[in-house]
N, C-alpha and C positions, 0 to 999 in steps of 0.2 A: 505495501500499500503507499505511494509516494504521499508525503508529507512534507510541508513547506510551513517553515516559521519564520516571519518578518518581523523585524523589530527596528527601533531606532529611529521610528518619524517622530515629528511633533511640530509643534511653534518654534522659530526662530526668526531673529530680528535680521534685516537684511545685512550681507557682509559677513554674517554666522556661518556658522560649521555645523554639520551633522554626520552622522556613520551610520549608513544603514547594514544589515545584516540580516542572510537569509539562510537558515540552518534547514538541511533537508534528509531526508531518509525516505527509504525503500526503493532506490535507483542507485547505481555503481556511479555515482557521481564524479568520479575521479576520470571517465570517459566522456563526459558531457560538456559541451559547450555553455558557459551561463551566460546570461545578459541581465542588465535591469531595461526594463522600460517604464515610462510615465504616462499618464493619461491625466491632463487638467480638464475643469467642465467645460463642456461645448467644445473639445477637441478630439481629435483622433488619439490614439493611443501610439508613441512614438519610441524609438529606440535612443536609450540614453548611451550604452556601454556595453562592449560585450568582451569576454576573456577565453582563450580557449582551454582545452581541459590540463593542459600541463601549466597554464598560467604564466607562460612565455607570450602570448601575443595579446595585445588587448587594441581595443579601437574604441573611439569617442564619436558623438554627433558633435559637428563643428560647435555647438555653442556651450558644450560641457568641457572642452579641450582647456586644459591648463587649469580647470576649476576642481574637476571630478576623477576621482581614482578608483577602479576596479580592480579587486584583488580575490584571492581565493586560498582555501587553507584544506588541501584535499584530505588530510587526516583528519578534520573536523566537519568534514563535508557542508562547509560554509562559505559563502561567497559575501562579498563587504562591496559596500558602495561608499568611501568619503568624498563628501560636500563639501567643499569651501567657498567662500566668496558669494554665498547664497543671494540670490535675487529675488524678487518678489515673482518674476515670471516663471521661477522653479516650482511655485505651488503647484503640485499634483500628487494623485496616487503613484506611488512608486511600487513597480511590480519585478519580481524575481521570475526568470524563465529558464529554464533547464531544455536543451536540445542534444539528443542524443544521435547514434549512427543509422537509426531506423526513421521511417518517416512519422511514425507513431509515438516516437520519445519526444514528445512536446509537451511539456508540464510547466504550471504556472503557479506562482505564489498567491495568496489573497490579496496582497496589496499592503500598503503601508502610506498613511496621510503626512506629508510634509507641506507645512504652510510657512511662508516667508512674509513676514508682514511689520511694519513698525508700530 
C-alpha cells in the first residue's frame, strides 16, 4: 500500500523559508524519480522540481531556480523541498509525486498548503 506523509507547509512572510518533507512507503523509493508540483487557486498544477532516483540530477522550473532545492534520502524514503526567498506568488498546495519505471507507477501525496503573506 503506497503511502505519503507530507509535512512542513504553513504560513510564512515574504522572504522567509520553509522545508517540505514527503515521507513515503509501499514502493521501492530508491528507483523512483521524485518531484514536487504545486497548484495555486484557479491555476493548473505545475512542476516545481524533479530529482532522479540516485539524487544526482535535479531540474527546476525557471521561477524556482536559485530559490528552491530538491533533495532526497533514499535510506529514509523521503524527498525534501527547501524553499527560500519565498514570494506571495509561491502560495499554493504543494504535492509530492513518485514516478517509477512502469506507466502505472505514478503516485501522489495528499498535498501540503504553503501560504506566503505579510
